C-alpha beads as a LAMMPS data file, in Angstrom:
LAMMPS data file: protein, C-alpha beads

386 atoms
385 bonds

1 atom types
1 bond types

-500.0 500.0 xlo xhi
-500.0 500.0 ylo yhi
-500.0 500.0 zlo zhi

Masses

1 110.0

Atoms # bond

1 1 1 -148.607 200.279 -329.346
2 1 1 -146.061 197.781 -330.611
3 1 1 -147.429 195.293 -333.014
4 1 1 -144.331 193.079 -332.867
5 1 1 -142.764 192.020 -329.635
6 1 1 -139.152 190.707 -329.374
7 1 1 -139.073 187.069 -328.542
8 1 1 -137.073 186.334 -325.427
9 1 1 -134.628 183.427 -325.573
10 1 1 -135.857 180.424 -323.748
11 1 1 -133.758 179.503 -320.780
12 1 1 -131.830 176.270 -320.867
13 1 1 -133.695 173.955 -318.657
14 1 1 -130.777 171.552 -318.461
15 1 1 -128.436 174.181 -316.944
16 1 1 -129.135 174.026 -313.252
17 1 1 -126.905 177.040 -312.497
18 1 1 -128.863 179.470 -314.711
19 1 1 -131.452 181.730 -313.151
20 1 1 -134.519 183.013 -314.939
21 1 1 -134.108 186.671 -315.937
22 1 1 -130.252 186.733 -315.398
23 1 1 -128.260 188.840 -317.951
24 1 1 -125.680 187.133 -320.228
25 1 1 -121.942 188.117 -320.628
26 1 1 -121.384 190.945 -323.110
27 1 1 -119.516 189.672 -326.237
28 1 1 -116.500 192.068 -326.032
29 1 1 -114.061 189.599 -327.630
30 1 1 -115.598 189.858 -331.094
31 1 1 -113.424 192.880 -332.047
32 1 1 -110.218 191.164 -330.884
33 1 1 -110.992 188.071 -332.921
34 1 1 -111.632 190.219 -335.984
35 1 1 -108.312 192.059 -335.545
36 1 1 -106.387 188.787 -335.193
37 1 1 -107.920 187.424 -338.356
38 1 1 -106.961 190.582 -340.315
39 1 1 -103.376 190.353 -339.042
40 1 1 -103.126 186.730 -340.089
41 1 1 -104.412 187.535 -343.580
42 1 1 -101.907 190.403 -343.883
43 1 1 -99.013 188.107 -342.935
44 1 1 -100.145 185.468 -345.391
45 1 1 -100.432 188.069 -348.154
46 1 1 -96.943 189.435 -347.436
47 1 1 -95.441 185.967 -347.566
48 1 1 -97.128 185.305 -350.880
49 1 1 -95.882 188.621 -352.252
50 1 1 -92.270 187.944 -351.243
51 1 1 -92.465 184.432 -352.619
52 1 1 -93.770 185.774 -355.911
53 1 1 -90.983 188.370 -356.134
54 1 1 -88.369 185.724 -355.420
55 1 1 -89.730 183.400 -358.075
56 1 1 -89.898 186.263 -360.560
57 1 1 -86.273 187.249 -360.020
58 1 1 -85.126 183.642 -360.192
59 1 1 -86.890 182.868 -363.462
60 1 1 -86.002 186.272 -364.933
61 1 1 -82.311 185.542 -364.328
62 1 1 -82.641 182.098 -365.880
63 1 1 -84.353 183.543 -368.984
64 1 1 -81.659 186.210 -369.319
65 1 1 -78.872 183.614 -369.204
66 1 1 -80.739 181.501 -371.746
67 1 1 -81.119 184.489 -374.102
68 1 1 -77.409 185.332 -373.770
69 1 1 -76.427 181.787 -374.655
70 1 1 -78.847 181.597 -377.562
71 1 1 -77.778 184.939 -379.085
72 1 1 -75.016 184.611 -381.746
73 1 1 -71.617 186.082 -380.780
74 1 1 -70.908 189.519 -382.185
75 1 1 -67.473 190.048 -383.697
76 1 1 -66.296 193.377 -382.327
77 1 1 -62.843 193.256 -383.894
78 1 1 -62.002 195.333 -386.891
79 1 1 -59.098 195.513 -389.256
80 1 1 -57.156 198.742 -389.644
81 1 1 -54.490 199.042 -392.288
82 1 1 -51.482 201.113 -391.281
83 1 1 -48.596 201.831 -393.621
84 1 1 -45.183 202.166 -391.956
85 1 1 -42.159 203.721 -393.587
86 1 1 -39.456 201.315 -394.720
87 1 1 -36.835 200.380 -392.141
88 1 1 -33.504 202.077 -392.761
89 1 1 -30.446 200.258 -391.370
90 1 1 -27.555 202.628 -390.541
91 1 1 -24.096 201.632 -391.742
92 1 1 -21.916 199.901 -389.107
93 1 1 -19.356 201.982 -387.256
94 1 1 -15.697 201.319 -387.989
95 1 1 -14.049 198.978 -385.480
96 1 1 -10.899 200.455 -383.845
97 1 1 -7.757 198.344 -384.080
98 1 1 -7.157 196.022 -381.129
99 1 1 -4.431 196.993 -378.681
100 1 1 -1.542 194.553 -378.311
101 1 1 -1.775 192.242 -375.292
102 1 1 0.639 193.129 -372.472
103 1 1 3.403 190.686 -371.898
104 1 1 3.079 188.726 -368.637
105 1 1 6.167 187.927 -366.602
106 1 1 6.811 184.239 -366.110
107 1 1 5.404 182.818 -362.886
108 1 1 7.936 181.497 -360.440
109 1 1 6.988 178.418 -358.432
110 1 1 6.674 178.916 -354.646
111 1 1 9.519 177.910 -352.468
112 1 1 9.310 174.443 -350.989
113 1 1 8.618 174.095 -347.301
114 1 1 11.363 171.570 -346.891
115 1 1 14.131 173.730 -348.449
116 1 1 17.456 173.800 -346.595
117 1 1 18.327 176.740 -344.357
118 1 1 20.104 179.699 -345.938
119 1 1 23.661 180.220 -344.774
120 1 1 24.649 183.378 -342.986
121 1 1 23.174 182.968 -339.486
122 1 1 19.586 182.173 -340.575
123 1 1 17.533 179.890 -338.243
124 1 1 17.075 176.289 -339.392
125 1 1 13.923 175.454 -341.319
126 1 1 11.376 173.495 -339.261
127 1 1 10.155 170.150 -340.446
128 1 1 6.653 169.439 -341.695
129 1 1 5.677 167.697 -338.450
130 1 1 6.868 170.676 -336.367
131 1 1 4.914 173.153 -338.490
132 1 1 1.750 171.055 -338.203
133 1 1 2.154 170.750 -334.442
134 1 1 2.647 174.536 -334.021
135 1 1 -0.364 175.346 -336.163
136 1 1 -2.497 172.850 -334.246
137 1 1 -1.466 174.080 -330.796
138 1 1 -1.395 177.803 -331.609
139 1 1 -4.546 179.589 -330.285
140 1 1 -6.401 181.685 -332.813
141 1 1 -8.451 183.697 -330.273
142 1 1 -6.980 185.021 -327.036
143 1 1 -8.527 187.095 -324.268
144 1 1 -6.663 189.063 -321.642
145 1 1 -7.860 188.647 -318.033
146 1 1 -7.543 192.408 -317.350
147 1 1 -10.531 193.280 -319.550
148 1 1 -12.893 195.956 -318.243
149 1 1 -10.566 197.585 -315.667
150 1 1 -10.268 200.853 -317.541
151 1 1 -7.189 202.533 -318.983
152 1 1 -5.586 202.990 -322.342
153 1 1 -3.242 199.985 -322.453
154 1 1 -3.768 196.931 -324.634
155 1 1 -4.326 194.785 -321.527
156 1 1 -7.456 196.757 -320.595
157 1 1 -9.670 195.298 -323.303
158 1 1 -10.349 191.977 -324.952
159 1 1 -7.834 191.338 -327.702
160 1 1 -8.217 189.143 -330.739
161 1 1 -5.023 187.630 -332.024
162 1 1 -6.556 187.120 -335.426
163 1 1 -8.312 190.517 -335.666
164 1 1 -6.507 191.425 -338.869
165 1 1 -7.587 188.216 -340.549
166 1 1 -11.218 188.674 -339.492
167 1 1 -11.332 192.292 -340.658
168 1 1 -9.733 191.425 -343.993
169 1 1 -12.219 188.622 -344.563
170 1 1 -15.158 190.859 -343.614
171 1 1 -13.930 193.613 -345.943
172 1 1 -13.522 191.140 -348.784
173 1 1 -17.215 190.225 -348.658
174 1 1 -18.362 193.580 -350.061
175 1 1 -15.685 193.804 -352.787
176 1 1 -16.062 192.237 -356.243
177 1 1 -14.378 188.923 -356.850
178 1 1 -10.835 189.121 -358.148
179 1 1 -8.854 186.319 -359.798
180 1 1 -6.142 184.954 -357.572
181 1 1 -3.945 181.997 -356.898
182 1 1 -5.426 178.709 -355.747
183 1 1 -5.388 178.301 -351.970
184 1 1 -6.451 175.265 -349.998
185 1 1 -6.270 174.156 -346.385
186 1 1 -4.464 170.880 -345.934
187 1 1 -5.979 168.257 -343.665
188 1 1 -3.887 166.585 -341.004
189 1 1 -4.367 163.933 -338.347
190 1 1 -4.308 164.308 -334.593
191 1 1 -1.171 162.617 -333.277
192 1 1 -2.988 161.024 -330.310
193 1 1 -6.771 161.606 -330.133
194 1 1 -6.996 159.899 -326.745
195 1 1 -4.565 162.367 -325.143
196 1 1 -5.640 165.606 -326.864
197 1 1 -8.714 167.662 -325.995
198 1 1 -9.536 169.638 -329.168
199 1 1 -10.443 173.291 -329.407
200 1 1 -14.168 173.951 -328.968
201 1 1 -14.695 171.333 -326.258
202 1 1 -17.008 172.474 -323.458
203 1 1 -16.232 171.657 -319.828
204 1 1 -19.226 171.799 -317.437
205 1 1 -18.321 173.548 -314.211
206 1 1 -20.112 174.756 -311.064
207 1 1 -19.142 178.148 -309.611
208 1 1 -18.175 177.929 -305.933
209 1 1 -18.228 181.595 -304.763
210 1 1 -20.910 184.134 -305.576
211 1 1 -19.890 186.709 -308.183
212 1 1 -20.235 190.483 -307.785
213 1 1 -18.896 192.783 -310.485
214 1 1 -18.501 195.806 -308.218
215 1 1 -14.777 195.005 -308.041
216 1 1 -12.648 192.715 -310.224
217 1 1 -11.488 189.490 -308.653
218 1 1 -10.682 185.808 -308.892
219 1 1 -13.350 183.136 -309.299
220 1 1 -13.147 179.362 -309.333
221 1 1 -15.374 176.447 -310.165
222 1 1 -15.423 172.660 -309.825
223 1 1 -15.644 170.411 -312.883
224 1 1 -18.924 168.518 -312.589
225 1 1 -18.072 165.428 -314.670
226 1 1 -15.181 163.657 -316.359
227 1 1 -14.038 165.285 -319.597
228 1 1 -12.557 162.922 -322.179
229 1 1 -10.273 163.295 -325.168
230 1 1 -11.156 163.662 -328.816
231 1 1 -12.068 159.980 -329.220
232 1 1 -14.092 159.929 -325.961
233 1 1 -12.104 156.977 -324.618
234 1 1 -9.771 158.345 -321.921
235 1 1 -10.864 160.812 -319.177
236 1 1 -8.322 163.641 -319.160
237 1 1 -9.975 166.020 -316.640
238 1 1 -11.498 164.168 -313.705
239 1 1 -14.619 165.291 -311.886
240 1 1 -13.604 167.521 -308.996
241 1 1 -10.920 169.412 -310.920
242 1 1 -10.735 173.032 -309.750
243 1 1 -10.520 175.702 -312.465
244 1 1 -9.605 179.292 -311.601
245 1 1 -10.216 182.457 -313.575
246 1 1 -10.767 186.189 -313.350
247 1 1 -13.617 188.591 -313.926
248 1 1 -12.624 192.169 -314.653
249 1 1 -15.758 194.021 -313.521
250 1 1 -16.360 197.337 -315.270
251 1 1 -19.845 196.489 -316.562
252 1 1 -21.115 198.936 -319.183
253 1 1 -24.664 200.315 -319.257
254 1 1 -27.065 197.908 -320.894
255 1 1 -24.779 194.930 -320.315
256 1 1 -26.460 191.920 -318.718
257 1 1 -23.693 189.298 -318.807
258 1 1 -20.438 188.913 -316.901
259 1 1 -17.317 188.358 -318.987
260 1 1 -14.908 185.861 -317.473
261 1 1 -11.611 184.213 -318.492
262 1 1 -10.599 180.841 -317.071
263 1 1 -6.835 180.714 -316.730
264 1 1 -5.949 177.183 -315.609
265 1 1 -7.190 173.941 -314.041
266 1 1 -5.719 171.816 -311.248
267 1 1 -6.664 168.167 -311.001
268 1 1 -7.480 166.361 -307.760
269 1 1 -5.066 164.214 -305.764
270 1 1 -2.895 162.262 -306.204
271 1 1 -1.911 163.529 -309.642
272 1 1 -2.492 167.294 -309.238
273 1 1 -2.274 167.723 -313.000
274 1 1 -2.240 171.410 -313.986
275 1 1 -2.898 172.848 -317.419
276 1 1 -3.417 176.378 -318.766
277 1 1 -6.745 177.196 -320.392
278 1 1 -7.006 180.898 -321.357
279 1 1 -10.597 180.225 -322.420
280 1 1 -13.811 182.243 -321.953
281 1 1 -16.790 181.285 -319.835
282 1 1 -20.215 180.559 -321.305
283 1 1 -23.682 179.834 -319.985
284 1 1 -25.459 176.486 -320.129
285 1 1 -26.487 177.129 -323.771
286 1 1 -22.960 178.006 -324.927
287 1 1 -23.423 181.793 -325.104
288 1 1 -20.302 183.687 -324.112
289 1 1 -20.680 185.362 -320.720
290 1 1 -22.595 184.439 -317.588
291 1 1 -26.065 185.982 -317.028
292 1 1 -26.997 187.392 -313.640
293 1 1 -29.174 189.882 -311.801
294 1 1 -28.533 193.465 -312.922
295 1 1 -28.651 196.401 -310.488
296 1 1 -28.677 199.744 -312.324
297 1 1 -28.446 201.810 -309.072
298 1 1 -31.261 204.127 -310.142
299 1 1 -31.811 205.774 -306.761
300 1 1 -28.082 206.104 -306.166
301 1 1 -27.711 207.940 -309.473
302 1 1 -30.804 210.176 -309.428
303 1 1 -32.059 210.115 -305.830
304 1 1 -30.006 213.077 -304.586
305 1 1 -30.893 215.202 -307.622
306 1 1 -34.602 214.422 -307.229
307 1 1 -34.460 215.321 -303.521
308 1 1 -32.722 218.644 -304.257
309 1 1 -35.290 219.426 -306.945
310 1 1 -38.166 218.782 -304.546
311 1 1 -36.595 220.882 -301.788
312 1 1 -35.848 223.825 -304.085
313 1 1 -39.347 223.808 -305.641
314 1 1 -41.667 222.733 -302.829
315 1 1 -40.174 225.155 -300.264
316 1 1 -41.002 228.405 -302.137
317 1 1 -44.416 226.993 -303.089
318 1 1 -45.384 226.310 -299.468
319 1 1 -44.119 229.727 -298.334
320 1 1 -46.068 231.541 -301.062
321 1 1 -49.216 229.548 -300.301
322 1 1 -48.907 230.357 -296.591
323 1 1 -48.486 234.067 -297.241
324 1 1 -51.401 234.177 -299.681
325 1 1 -53.866 233.232 -296.939
326 1 1 -56.014 231.042 -299.172
327 1 1 -56.283 233.634 -301.968
328 1 1 -56.652 232.071 -305.390
329 1 1 -54.413 234.730 -306.991
330 1 1 -51.245 233.635 -305.204
331 1 1 -48.059 234.504 -307.111
332 1 1 -45.070 232.202 -306.612
333 1 1 -41.687 233.791 -307.305
334 1 1 -38.372 231.959 -307.483
335 1 1 -35.845 234.751 -306.966
336 1 1 -32.694 232.626 -307.015
337 1 1 -32.670 229.434 -309.113
338 1 1 -29.058 229.530 -310.248
339 1 1 -27.725 228.125 -306.977
340 1 1 -29.933 224.997 -306.786
341 1 1 -29.414 224.305 -310.472
342 1 1 -25.642 224.354 -310.055
343 1 1 -25.850 222.071 -307.020
344 1 1 -28.055 219.570 -308.872
345 1 1 -25.683 219.632 -311.837
346 1 1 -22.724 218.821 -309.610
347 1 1 -24.624 216.050 -307.848
348 1 1 -25.709 214.489 -311.129
349 1 1 -22.196 214.780 -312.508
350 1 1 -20.810 212.809 -309.573
351 1 1 -23.518 210.116 -309.473
352 1 1 -24.701 209.693 -313.061
353 1 1 -21.652 207.603 -314.029
354 1 1 -22.174 204.864 -311.439
355 1 1 -21.885 201.637 -313.488
356 1 1 -24.415 198.842 -313.099
357 1 1 -23.596 195.783 -311.025
358 1 1 -24.260 192.153 -311.961
359 1 1 -24.460 189.443 -309.318
360 1 1 -24.340 185.694 -309.995
361 1 1 -25.452 183.339 -307.200
362 1 1 -23.289 180.619 -305.750
363 1 1 -23.611 177.241 -307.459
364 1 1 -24.408 178.599 -310.929
365 1 1 -23.641 176.152 -313.730
366 1 1 -21.281 177.491 -316.403
367 1 1 -19.307 176.098 -319.317
368 1 1 -15.624 176.538 -320.119
369 1 1 -15.369 176.949 -323.885
370 1 1 -11.880 175.786 -324.863
371 1 1 -10.048 178.292 -327.011
372 1 1 -7.121 176.017 -327.840
373 1 1 -6.133 172.370 -327.986
374 1 1 -5.053 170.790 -324.700
375 1 1 -2.258 168.199 -324.919
376 1 1 -1.933 165.706 -322.037
377 1 1 0.730 163.444 -323.570
378 1 1 3.442 164.731 -321.251
379 1 1 1.588 163.773 -318.054
380 1 1 -0.427 160.693 -319.033
381 1 1 0.611 157.394 -320.551
382 1 1 -1.567 154.533 -321.663
383 1 1 -0.599 150.998 -320.713
384 1 1 -2.156 147.736 -321.737
385 1 1 -4.278 146.256 -318.992
386 1 1 -3.115 142.855 -317.786

Bonds

1 1 1 2
2 1 2 3
3 1 3 4
4 1 4 5
5 1 5 6
6 1 6 7
7 1 7 8
8 1 8 9
9 1 9 10
10 1 10 11
11 1 11 12
12 1 12 13
13 1 13 14
14 1 14 15
15 1 15 16
16 1 16 17
17 1 17 18
18 1 18 19
19 1 19 20
20 1 20 21
21 1 21 22
22 1 22 23
23 1 23 24
24 1 24 25
25 1 25 26
26 1 26 27
27 1 27 28
28 1 28 29
29 1 29 30
30 1 30 31
31 1 31 32
32 1 32 33
33 1 33 34
34 1 34 35
35 1 35 36
36 1 36 37
37 1 37 38
38 1 38 39
39 1 39 40
40 1 40 41
41 1 41 42
42 1 42 43
43 1 43 44
44 1 44 45
45 1 45 46
46 1 46 47
47 1 47 48
48 1 48 49
49 1 49 50
50 1 50 51
51 1 51 52
52 1 52 53
53 1 53 54
54 1 54 55
55 1 55 56
56 1 56 57
57 1 57 58
58 1 58 59
59 1 59 60
60 1 60 61
61 1 61 62
62 1 62 63
63 1 63 64
64 1 64 65
65 1 65 66
66 1 66 67
67 1 67 68
68 1 68 69
69 1 69 70
70 1 70 71
71 1 71 72
72 1 72 73
73 1 73 74
74 1 74 75
75 1 75 76
76 1 76 77
77 1 77 78
78 1 78 79
79 1 79 80
80 1 80 81
81 1 81 82
82 1 82 83
83 1 83 84
84 1 84 85
85 1 85 86
86 1 86 87
87 1 87 88
88 1 88 89
89 1 89 90
90 1 90 91
91 1 91 92
92 1 92 93
93 1 93 94
94 1 94 95
95 1 95 96
96 1 96 97
97 1 97 98
98 1 98 99
99 1 99 100
100 1 100 101
101 1 101 102
102 1 102 103
103 1 103 104
104 1 104 105
105 1 105 106
106 1 106 107
107 1 107 108
108 1 108 109
109 1 109 110
110 1 110 111
111 1 111 112
112 1 112 113
113 1 113 114
114 1 114 115
115 1 115 116
116 1 116 117
117 1 117 118
118 1 118 119
119 1 119 120
120 1 120 121
121 1 121 122
122 1 122 123
123 1 123 124
124 1 124 125
125 1 125 126
126 1 126 127
127 1 127 128
128 1 128 129
129 1 129 130
130 1 130 131
131 1 131 132
132 1 132 133
133 1 133 134
134 1 134 135
135 1 135 136
136 1 136 137
137 1 137 138
138 1 138 139
139 1 139 140
140 1 140 141
141 1 141 142
142 1 142 143
143 1 143 144
144 1 144 145
145 1 145 146
146 1 146 147
147 1 147 148
148 1 148 149
149 1 149 150
150 1 150 151
151 1 151 152
152 1 152 153
153 1 153 154
154 1 154 155
155 1 155 156
156 1 156 157
157 1 157 158
158 1 158 159
159 1 159 160
160 1 160 161
161 1 161 162
162 1 162 163
163 1 163 164
164 1 164 165
165 1 165 166
166 1 166 167
167 1 167 168
168 1 168 169
169 1 169 170
170 1 170 171
171 1 171 172
172 1 172 173
173 1 173 174
174 1 174 175
175 1 175 176
176 1 176 177
177 1 177 178
178 1 178 179
179 1 179 180
180 1 180 181
181 1 181 182
182 1 182 183
183 1 183 184
184 1 184 185
185 1 185 186
186 1 186 187
187 1 187 188
188 1 188 189
189 1 189 190
190 1 190 191
191 1 191 192
192 1 192 193
193 1 193 194
194 1 194 195
195 1 195 196
196 1 196 197
197 1 197 198
198 1 198 199
199 1 199 200
200 1 200 201
201 1 201 202
202 1 202 203
203 1 203 204
204 1 204 205
205 1 205 206
206 1 206 207
207 1 207 208
208 1 208 209
209 1 209 210
210 1 210 211
211 1 211 212
212 1 212 213
213 1 213 214
214 1 214 215
215 1 215 216
216 1 216 217
217 1 217 218
218 1 218 219
219 1 219 220
220 1 220 221
221 1 221 222
222 1 222 223
223 1 223 224
224 1 224 225
225 1 225 226
226 1 226 227
227 1 227 228
228 1 228 229
229 1 229 230
230 1 230 231
231 1 231 232
232 1 232 233
233 1 233 234
234 1 234 235
235 1 235 236
236 1 236 237
237 1 237 238
238 1 238 239
239 1 239 240
240 1 240 241
241 1 241 242
242 1 242 243
243 1 243 244
244 1 244 245
245 1 245 246
246 1 246 247
247 1 247 248
248 1 248 249
249 1 249 250
250 1 250 251
251 1 251 252
252 1 252 253
253 1 253 254
254 1 254 255
255 1 255 256
256 1 256 257
257 1 257 258
258 1 258 259
259 1 259 260
260 1 260 261
261 1 261 262
262 1 262 263
263 1 263 264
264 1 264 265
265 1 265 266
266 1 266 267
267 1 267 268
268 1 268 269
269 1 269 270
270 1 270 271
271 1 271 272
272 1 272 273
273 1 273 274
274 1 274 275
275 1 275 276
276 1 276 277
277 1 277 278
278 1 278 279
279 1 279 280
280 1 280 281
281 1 281 282
282 1 282 283
283 1 283 284
284 1 284 285
285 1 285 286
286 1 286 287
287 1 287 288
288 1 288 289
289 1 289 290
290 1 290 291
291 1 291 292
292 1 292 293
293 1 293 294
294 1 294 295
295 1 295 296
296 1 296 297
297 1 297 298
298 1 298 299
299 1 299 300
300 1 300 301
301 1 301 302
302 1 302 303
303 1 303 304
304 1 304 305
305 1 305 306
306 1 306 307
307 1 307 308
308 1 308 309
309 1 309 310
310 1 310 311
311 1 311 312
312 1 312 313
313 1 313 314
314 1 314 315
315 1 315 316
316 1 316 317
317 1 317 318
318 1 318 319
319 1 319 320
320 1 320 321
321 1 321 322
322 1 322 323
323 1 323 324
324 1 324 325
325 1 325 326
326 1 326 327
327 1 327 328
328 1 328 329
329 1 329 330
330 1 330 331
331 1 331 332
332 1 332 333
333 1 333 334
334 1 334 335
335 1 335 336
336 1 336 337
337 1 337 338
338 1 338 339
339 1 339 340
340 1 340 341
341 1 341 342
342 1 342 343
343 1 343 344
344 1 344 345
345 1 345 346
346 1 346 347
347 1 347 348
348 1 348 349
349 1 349 350
350 1 350 351
351 1 351 352
352 1 352 353
353 1 353 354
354 1 354 355
355 1 355 356
356 1 356 357
357 1 357 358
358 1 358 359
359 1 359 360
360 1 360 361
361 1 361 362
362 1 362 363
363 1 363 364
364 1 364 365
365 1 365 366
366 1 366 367
367 1 367 368
368 1 368 369
369 1 369 370
370 1 370 371
371 1 371 372
372 1 372 373
373 1 373 374
374 1 374 375
375 1 375 376
376 1 376 377
377 1 377 378
378 1 378 379
379 1 379 380
380 1 380 381
381 1 381 382
382 1 382 383
383 1 383 384
384 1 384 385
385 1 385 386
């Protein structure tokens, strides 16, 4: 018999939805709320711990710096006495007697340029004006139009008239300086700047035919604009002047530019003024040579050899595979390889030396780089306008 009875909770009379004797919801969320509170306290404790460690390290470093500054400096140097032996100066060596200076021959002054001619059939001495005119009109760099045609003659390659001077100057760069006589280039004036086109002038020109370096041939171009004299006052080459030249072909492997020499120009009607050029061609940026599309003839050089190699190797392989009947242990034998190898060698020998070909389209813009001064005084004359 129970003396104490558990008091039942009184139902809420205000709640109209409650029913007398209905069971309440089991409080299962109490454990979750307890776990969340423990996690929050653990996070807060960790943050406090890290904050304390950071403050400790910060203040410990500050105290250490303060102690280092407050501590008196310690003198770690020490004095060591070392006794060195006395310095002994050796006696000076005897000076040999000086050799006598060699006697120099007296210097003779150079002969004057205006000295009279020596008797006995010698040619007359040219005047100063004639020497200046020859030096001004003489070309220093000359190309031959037969360059690149092959052969052993001097006309088969580009020649430099001043090659000896260039080589001597290049060789003198690596040698030590030697005392020598004073040399100076004398300045001179152009006789008629309006009628002379100086060396180094560029003439814009448009190529009329297409260029193919398979064979050497003649090319021509039309001057695109008027070209004036040294003082840029008088037009000496009118627009429409036709310039002719030659390209020698014979392009070497790795070469990507066509070498060309312009020989002369012929002016339009009614004057038909003609003048020799002997000057190289350049591209629009002034680089010697004309760029174009390069054809290395790869399949012409190696196509036959590759085909022979495939025929000589694939044929025995297919025959051996057919005879093996699908067996994995098929043995391929090449009983005679000397014959195909000799044939391929002969084919390569005849086709490997095919030179590349460069083609330049029609209408390409080129420059004629003058290699010498052009004098128009014999064909033109200036008159005062009325």
